[in-house]
N, C-alpha and C positions, 0 to 999 in steps of 0.2 A: 459555627461556620456554615455559610450558605453555598451550596453547589447547584449550578444550573446545567442541565443536559439540553443542548440546543441543536437546532437544525443547522446544517451548513448553508452557504449561499445558494448552492444547488439543492433546493429542498426536495428534488425528485430522488436524491440518493436515499435508498431505503434502509441503510445501515444506521445503527445507533452506537455511540461510544461506550455505552453502559447497558446492562440488562437490569430488569427489575430485581432479579435475585442478588446481583452484586450491589445494587442500590440499597436493598434491605439490610445488607451487612453493614454498610457505612452509616445508615440511619441509626442502627443499634450502637454504633460507635460515636454518636453525637453529631453527625453531619446532617443538616437539613437539606433535603434534595428536592429541587423543582425540575419539572420536565416540560418542555414545550410540546403542546398537543400535536400528535402525529409522529413524533420521533420514534423510529423503529417499528411502526405499525405493521409494515410488510415483512418485518423480521420476527413477528410473533410477539412484539411488545406493545400490547394494546393499552389504551388509556386506563382501562379497568385493572390491568396487571400492574401498571405503575402505582395506581391508587392503593391496591391491596398491599403492595410492598411498603406503603407509607409515604409515597412521594406526593407532592403538590403539583397537579397538572395545570399549567398556565397556557394562555393563548400564544400562538406562534408570533414571535416578535414583540412580546410584552415588554415594553421599555422598563417598567418597574422591576420586573424579574431580573433583567440585565443589570439594573442599577444596584439591586440588593446583593447580587452574587459576588462572593469572594473568589470563586473559581468557576469558570465556564468550560465545559467539555463539549467538543463537537468532533465529528468524524473528519471533516475537511474545513476549509476556510469559511468563516461565517460572514454575514453581511457587514460591510464597513459601518453602516449607520448604527447597527446594534452595538458594535464594538465601541463606537464613540460615546455611547450612553453608559458604558461601564464606569464604575468609580475608580479613581486613581489608586494604583497599587493592587488592583484586582489582577487575577491571573487567567489567561486564556490558553487552553491547551488543545491541540488537535494536529492532524496532518495539514498544516496551514499553507503548504505550497509557497513558502516565503521567498523562494528564489524566482517565483513567477508572479505572485500577486503583490506588486509594489504598493498598490492602494491600501491593502490590508496592513502592511508593515507601517505605512505612514499613519494610518488610523490608530494603531497601537501606540506609536510614538506620541501623537498629539493627545491621546487620552491618558497617557501615563500608565498604560496597561503593560504588565509583564506577559510576553508571548512565548510559549513553549511550542516549538515545531517538533512534533514527535518523530518526524523523518530524520532528525538529527540525533536521536538517541544512539549512543555509541554501541558498536558491536563488541561488547565485553561480556564476560561470563555473568557479572552481577546485573547487567542491564538486559540480559537475554529475555527475561520474562516480560519486559516492557517494549520489546522491539516490534512495534506496530507495522513498520515497513515490511519486515520479513513475514509476519503472520498473514498480511493481506496479499503479498506477492505469491505466497504459497498457494492460495486459492486461485489467483489469477493464472498461474502456470497450469494448474489442473484444468481450469475451464478452457484455456487455449488449446489444449490437446483434444478436448471434446469438440470444440468448434472446428478444428482441422478435420476430425473424423466426420463431422456432420456435413461439411461442405465438399468433401472428397467424393467423386463419383465411383469410388471403388472401396473395397474392404480394407480395414487396417490389418487384420490377421491373415495368415495363410490358411486356406481351407482345402482339404483334400476331399473331393466329391466324386460321385460316379461319373460325372461329366468331365472330370479332369481336375488338376491342381490349380487353385487360384493363388497367385503370388501375393505376398504381403506388401503393404505400402511401405515406401521409404520416407522416413521423417528426418529432417535435418533441423537441429535446434541451435540457434545462435545465442550464445550467452548461457553460462552455467552458474548463474547466481541462484537464489532461492526459487524464483519463478521458473528458470530454465531447468533446474534439477527436477522440480515437480512435473514440468511438461514432459521431460524425458521419462520419468517413472510412470506417468499415466499413459503415454504413448506405448511404452513397453508392455504395460498391463493389457492394453488393447491389442497387442500382438504385432505391432509394427517393427520394422527394422529401423533402428535409431542411430544416427550419428550426431555429434555435438562438437561445438567449438567455443572456446573462450580464450581471451588474451591472457588470463591468469593461469600460470602453470600449475598452481596448487589445485585447480579444479579437475585435473586429469583423473586422479584416483577416485574422486566423487562420481564422475561421469561413468567410469568403468565399473564402479561398484553397483551401479544401477543396470548394468548389462548393455550399455551403449558403447559405441566406438568413438574414441576421442580423436578428432582430427588435429594433427599437430602442425605447428608452423613456428619456425624459429624467428621471433621478432627482435632478437638481440638482448632484451632484458625482460624481467617480469613486469607486466603492465598492471600491477595492482598497488593500491595505496596501503598505508599502515593499518587502516580500518577495515581492509578486506574488500573495498570497492574497486571496480575497474577504473583505471585512469586513462586520460586522453592519449591517443597514439600520435607519433610523429607522422609527417606526410609520407615518409619512406615506409614506415610500418603499415600505414593505411593502404598503400599501393600493393604491398606484398599480400596483405590480408584479402583485399578485393580480388586479386588474381586467383588465389586458392579457393575462396568462397564461391566464386562463379561456377567452377567445375562441380562442386558438391550440390549447389542449389539447383542447377540445371538438371542434375540427375535425380533430384528428390521429387516425390509426389506432393509432399507438404513441407513448408518451411515455417517454423515457429521462431519469431524474432523477439528476444527479450533483453537485448543488450542495452545497458544504460551507463552513463557517466554521471555520478551523483552531482546534482545541482546544475547540470549543463544540458544542452540540447542532446537528444539521442544521436549516437553515431550513425552515419549513413553507411549501411552495409549491403544494401540491395539496390543497386542503381537501376535505372529504367532499362538499360541494355540487358541486364540479367533477367528482369521480368519478361522482356520480349522474347528471350531465348528459352524460357521454360515451356514445358509441354502443355498443350491444352488440357484443362481439367486439374492442373496443379493448383495448390492453395497456399497462400501466404497469410499467416495470422500474426499481426504486428502488435505485440503487447506494448511496444514503446510509442504507439500512436499518440501524438501530442498536439492538441489544438493550438497551443502557444507557439509551436514551431512549424505547424502546417504539414507535418509528416511524422514518421516514426523512424525505424531502422530502414524502412523501404521508401525509396524516392517517390513511388507511385501511390503510397498510402493516402487515403482521404480520411483524416481523423473523424471518427463517429459514423463512418459509412462502411457498407459492405457492397462491393461491386465486382463485375467481371470485365476484364480488359478485352479489347478486340481480338487478342490472341487466345482468349479462353482461360486466362488465369484469374482465379477468384482471390481478391485481396480483402481481408477482414481487418477493419480498423476500429472495431467496437471499443468504446472507452470504458474504463473502470470495471474491468471484468470481476473483481471481487464483489462488487455491488450486485452482480447477477446471482450471487449465492448469499443473499442477505442474512439468513438465519445463522449460518456458521461464521460468516464474516463478522457479524455482530458479537457472537459468542467469543471469537478470537480477540476482537478489539476490546471487549469488556475485560477479558483476562489480562490483557496488556495494561489497560488503564487502572485496573484494580492493583496491579503491582506498582504502578506509578504513584497511585494515591498513598500507598504504604510509605513511600519516600517523602511525599509532599505534606502529608497530614500528620500532625503530632498525635500520637495515639492517646486517646482519652479513655476514661472508664467506660467499659461497654455495658449496655443495659442488660440486666438479668432478671428473670422472673422469680417470684417468691417460690421457694422449694423447701419442703419439710419445715423446719423451724427457722430457716434463714429468710430474712426479709428481702423484698425486691430491691434491686439497685437501679437507680435511674442513670441514664447515660449522661456523662459530663460533656459539656460543649467541646468539640474538637477544634483545633486551630491549624491554620495553614502555616507551614513552616518552610519558606523558600530559603534554600541554602546554596548560594552561588559558589561556595568552596567545594561543593560536592561535584565529582567529575561528571556524573550523569546530568544533573541539572544545569551545570555550567555549559555543557555541550548543546543541550536542547533549548536553552533560553536564547532567543534571537533579539528580543527587545526587552529592556528593563530601565526603569527610571527615566523614561523619555528619550532613550538613545538606543540605536542599533548596536548590539554587542557582537554579533556573528560576522566574521570577516568576509565569508562568502556572500552573505546577504548584502553587506556593505558594497562589495565590488559589483554585485549584480544591479543594484538600484542607485548606486552613487552615493 
C-alpha cells in the first residue's frame, strides 16, 4: 500500500497530517510512505526527519507520486489538478471543506476518487480518537483567548498594587463547543471574569465547571442536533438571542465568538449596531471568520484581517488559528489520523528485528480496507465510485 502525505491547496498552511514518528510506525506495518517536500517543515517535520523515518520525500505536486498513491492524506483541501491525477479507487482524506469547495468535490467525482472529509467524523465514543475537528478547534479556542489578551489595552487579571486595585477584564464567549470551552478555560487561567452563552442547554454544566457564568435564555427547545452540534435557530429565537447578547457584549471588554452551525454559514450574532455600542478599546475575536461567507459571527468582521473601527473596537478576523500553533496542531492531527489508519488499513505483519535466536521478520504489505458499512467511514465518505454520497454536500452543490 502506498500512502502520500501531501500539501493542501493553501501550501502556506504549516501543519502536516502525519508526523515522522507516526509514519515510521506505519512503515514498519508494511505501508510505503511518500511525503511532498516541505510538508510540516515549520511544525518541526524536516525533510531529513521524514527520510530518517523511512519516508520517500518527493517534489511538491509530483504527479507520479499522486498517481501511485492508494491513500493521500492532507490537512485541508488539496489542489484539484493533483486530485484529478489520482488513480480510480484511490482514497483522499483530510479536512476537505466539502460543503464549501465544490470544485474539489467535482474533481473527486470525475477522477473516481473516494473522498473522506474528516470534518464529518461522527462524535461517538469509538470515533473520539479520530475527531480532527475537535482537536484543532481546541487549539483555536486557546489561541483566541491569547489574541484577546494581546489586543486589549488592559490586563486580564485583577491586580492589587500600592497604587490601587486594577479591575479584571470581562470576557464574553459566544458558543461553548470545543473551541469555546477552551477559550473560557484559557481566559479564566489568565484571570479574567468570564461569561458564556450557547444555544445548547447541555453546555451549561460544562461552562460552570470551568468557573464561568452561563448566560441563560429560554429559546423554547434545545437547539442541538443528535450529533452534539448546534442547529440553526428560528427567526424568533434569533431575535430573542440578539436582544440578550447585545447587553452582555456591550458590557464586555472582549468578546470571543466561536459559534458555528455545521456545514452552513456562521450565525450572525454580533450586528454592526452592537459593535458600534461597544466601549473604545474593546476587542472581538471572531473564530468563525469565513472567507466563503465574507464575515463570521460578527457582521463587521473582515476575514483574514485585524482592524480597529472608528469607534475604537478592534476586530480580529485571523483565519485558521490552529495553524498558528503548528507543532502541537500537527501532533494532534497525526494522533487523529493514526487512529483513522487503524480503521482503514488491514493490519499486516509488522517488521521485527532479529533478536537472540529469533530471525528478523519482514513487514508484509498492508492493504487499504474501505468499509462503507462501518458507521465512522460511512459518515466521513462524501464521494465514492464517481458519486456524491453525503446528503449535506449534495444539497450544498446540487
